[in-house]
N, C-alpha and C positions, 0 to 999 in steps of 0.2 A: 573231611566231610562228616556231618552229623547224620546218623541214621534216623530219618524222620519217622520210620515205622515204629520207633520206640515211643512215639508220642501220639497225641490225638486219639487216645484210647479212652472210651467212656468209663472204664473202671480203673484208671490210673490213680494210684494212691500217692500220698506224700512220700511214703517210704520208698516206693518203686521209682518215683520221679527223682528223688535224691540220689538213689543208686545209679540210675541211668545217666543223670547229668554228670556225676562223678566219673563214670566210665568214659563218657564222651570227652571230658576235659583231660583225663589221663591219656587217652588216645591222641589228643591234640598236643600233648607235651606241656600242659599247663602245670606249673609248680603249685604245691599245696592244693591239689585238685579237690580234696575232700572239704577243706574249709571254703574254697570258692564255690563249690557246688551248693553247699548249704546257704551261703550268702546270696547266690544267684537265685535259688529257688524261692527264698523268702521275699526278696525284693521284686522279682519278676511276677510272682503269683500273688503278691500282696498279703503274705502270711505274717504271722507273728513268729518270732524265733522259737518260742516254746512249742509251736505246732509240730515241728519236726520230731520232737521227743515225746510230747504228750498226746499228739493226734496223728500218729503215723498212718492210720488206716483211712484218714479223711480223703475223700475222692476230690480230685481237682476238676474244676469245670472246664468246658471247652475253651473259653477265653483265657483262663489261667494257663492251660496247656499251650495254647498258641503263643502267649507271651513268653513263657519259659523257653519254648523252642526258638523263638526269634532271638532272645537274649543269648541262648546257648550257641547258636550258629555264629553270632557276632563274636562271642568270647572265644570260641574254638578257632575262629579266624584271626585271632591275635589282638582284637580290640579290648582294652582294659575294661574291667567291670565299672570302674569309675566313669569312663567315657560313655558307656552305654546308659548308665543311670543319670549322668549329667552333673555329678558333683563328687567331691572328695572331702573327707573329714581331715581337719588339721587343727591340732591343739584343742580338740573338743568342739569345734565349730564346723559347719558345712560351708564349703566354698564351691559355687557353681563354676563349671568348666566351659570353655569354648575352644574352637580349633586354634585360637590365637594364644592360648595360655598353656604354660607348662603345668603338669599335674603336681600339686603339692605332695611331698613325700615326708615320711616320718623322719628321715635324716635331717631335714631342715628345721625340725623342732629343736635340735641342738643349738641352732643360732638363737632361737628365742630364749632358751635357757641361759645362754651366755649373756644376752642382753639384760635379762632379769638380774643375774648375778652381779654384773659390773655396775649397772645403774643403781640398783638398790644399795650397793656398797658405797657408791660415791655421791649419789644424788638423793636417794630415797624414793619410795613408791609413789609419792604424790607430787613429785617435782614437775613443773610445767615444761616438759621436754619437747624439743623440736626434732622430729625424726625425718630422715630422708631415706626412702626405699628406692634403690636403683635397680631397674629391671623388675617392676612390680609383679608382673604375671597376673595371677588371680587376686593379688593384693593381700595374700594370706599373712605375710610377715608384718607389714605395717598395721593391718587391721587387727591382728592378734594382740600386738603391743598396745594399740589404742583401747581395745576392749579391756585390757588388764590395767592400764594406766589412765585413770580418769581425767588427768590434767594435761595429757600429751596431745600434740597435734602432729600431723604428718603430711609430707609431700611425696606423692608417688610418681616416679619417672619411668617411662617406657618409650622405646622407639616406635612402637606400633600403636596406632590410634584404636584399632579394634581391641587390643589388649587392655588399654586404658578404659574403654567402655565396659568390658567384662569385669574389670576390677571395681569400677564404680558401681556396677549393679550389685556386687557383693557388699560394698560399703553401705549401700542403701538398705539391703536386706538385713544387715546387722545393726542398722540404726547409727552408723558411724560417719556418714558422708559429711555431716556438718563440721567434722574435725579434719577432713581430708582436703588436700589441694592436688590437682592433677596436672601433669606437665609432660607433653610429648618432647622427648629429647633423646639423642644418642648418648647414653651414659650421662656425664655431667656437663655436656656441651652447652645447654641452655639454662643451667641452674645458676641463679644469681644471688640467692640468699645463703645464709650460713645456718648451721644446724648443730645440735648437741650430740646426735647419734646418727650414724650412717649405717644402713644394713643393706646387704645385697646377696642374692644367690645368682651369681653371674654364670654365663656359659663356660664350662671348663673341660669339656671332652676334647681330646686331641682329634684334629680333623680326620686323620687317617684311621681312627678307631670308631668313628660314628657308624659306619656301615656294619660293624660287628655287634652293635647294640641289640638288645632284645627287640622283637617286632613290636611289642607294646609301646616301646619308646620311639624306635626309629620311624614307625609309620603314623604315630599319633601325637607325639610332642612336636611343637614347632622347631624346625631346624635351627632357627636363629637363637633359640634358647639353649641349644646344645653345643654349638660350634665355638670352641675356645681357641681356634687358630691352630697353627702347626704344632705347638707344644702345649696347648691347653691353658696358656697363661696370658693370652692377648688381652682379655677383659681386665685382668688385674693391673696390667701395665697402663691401660687407658684410665682406669679409676685413679691409679696412683699419681698420674701427672697433674691432676687438678684437685687432689684431695685436700690440701691445705687451704685452698680457696673456699671450700664449702664447709670445712670443719676445722677451724683454727684451734679449737679446744674442745675435746670430747673423745668419743670412741667410734671406731669403725669396725664392724663385725661382718665377716665374709664367709660364706660357705665355700668349701674346697672339695676336690676329689679326695677319695679315701687315702689317708696317710701322705698327703701332698703338702703338708705345712711348710717343710723346709724350702721346697722349690718356690712356693708362693711368697713366703717371707723374703727370700733372696731377690725375687723379681720385683716385689714392691719396694724394698729398700734401695735397690739399684736405681729405680726410677725416681724415687723421692729424694734420696741422698740428703736428708735433713735430720739433724739431731733432735728436732722437736717431735719426731714420730718414733714411738717405741712399741715393741711387741708387748701386748697386755695379757696374752694367754692363748692357749690352744685347748679346744674342747673335743672330746670323743663322743661318737654316737653310741647307741646301745650295743652295736656289734664290736665296739672297741676300735673303730677307725677314727683317726683324726678327721674331724668333719667341719670345724669352724675355727677361725683364727680372729683375734682382735688386736687392733692397734690403738694406741692412745696418742692423741695429738696434744701438745702442750704449747701454748702461745708464750 
């Protein structure tokens, strides 16, 4: 619980508020409490980042204090800051969140880097690529690629209609909806076209490990976007069974659990069992975990 007596003080300064928010977050067990405290204070109170350093004695108004207190109570209760403010940054762009979408995370930027590397090497930056995003969520993967590749188009697939609505809102906000197609489908079930690049951040948490996840994930990310089945590989097997139908020649790039490349590759190759599909590479995230794998399909 947050001690409300720390707030709603007529003389509460930016410096005092920053210290009190940090203490409350530390007491709640929030990691990187100092960083989050400054971020929460800036966004909840409508400050500039430099105010914390350059104007520490500035008095916060009553409405600013009320907003900070509300945000703090939610954050201390386990709600991620991104959910409270309603958006998360991914690859330098803002993506609005909803209850139906997984929160974009920095780990997934490794998938984007892999796509840039492979496609620029084999097709070039201005190639008219056709992209399929399986389990689109906020749309951050497909929309990031479209923003970087001016001649690309994409089809975003998701099983949930509300998720597709949220992703489309992000496409409109970024001015990219005219190059997107939206399809409600369970993985590749309703996909009839073929593509040059398939990308996906599928659910890969082992089912019996979900309850041990951080409260920020367990209570606020949609369960369907987390549950990878008994061994965490169910989604990869489903994708593998129809892969050659949608991408007879091109690349498939998938996010994986940390250092799970060998298991995912074995599962995919067992399902596909076709010499036309080869491993094209494994990419590590900034922490050194294997985070994305790519397959190349050759017709």
